[in-house]
C-alpha positions as CSV (number, residue, x, y, z in Angstrom):
1,M,4.1,10.8,51.5
2,N,6.6,13.0,49.6
3,M,8.1,10.0,47.8
4,C,4.6,8.7,46.8
5,S,3.5,12.1,45.4
6,T,6.8,12.3,43.4
7,V,6.2,8.8,41.9
8,T,2.6,9.6,41.1
9,R,3.6,12.9,39.5
10,S,6.3,11.2,37.3
11,L,3.9,8.4,36.4
12,V,1.3,10.9,35.3
13,A,3.9,12.8,33.3
14,Y,5.0,9.6,31.6
15,I,1.4,8.7,30.7
16,F,0.7,12.2,29.5
17,I,3.9,12.2,27.3
18,F,3.1,8.7,25.9
19,Y,-0.5,9.8,25.1
20,L,0.7,13.0,23.4
21,S,3.3,11.1,21.3
22,N,0.7,8.5,20.4
23,L,-1.8,11.2,19.4
24,G,0.9,12.9,17.3
25,I,1.8,9.6,15.5
26,K,-1.9,9.0,14.8
27,I,-2.4,12.5,13.4
28,Y,0.8,12.1,11.3
29,Y,-0.3,8.8,9.9
30,N,-3.8,10.1,9.1
31,L,-2.4,13.1,7.3
32,S,0.0,11.0,5.3
33,I,-2.7,8.5,4.4
34,F,-5.1,11.4,3.5
35,S,-2.5,13.1,1.3
36,N,-1.6,9.8,-0.4
37,S,-5.2,8.9,-1.1
38,A,-5.8,12.5,-2.4
39,S,-2.9,12.2,-4.8
40,V,-4.1,8.7,-5.8
41,F,-7.6,10.0,-6.4
42,R,-6.2,12.9,-8.4
43,H,-3.9,10.7,-10.6
44,R,-5.7,7.4,-11.1
45,N,-9.3,8.0,-10.0
46,F,-8.8,5.1,-7.6
47,T,-11.5,4.3,-5.1
48,L,-10.1,3.8,-1.6
49,K,-11.5,0.7,0.1
50,L,-11.4,1.2,3.9
């Protein structure tokens, strides 16, 4: 029982860390895309096609 709970805890921790890193990467990419598109809008009046 102790071994099982330890494995479950480590598995949950790994999933949590993976989820957080994934979320951070998504937020970072969204921010960089947003800043890039904002600078493009400012400089060239380019319409971003999503």
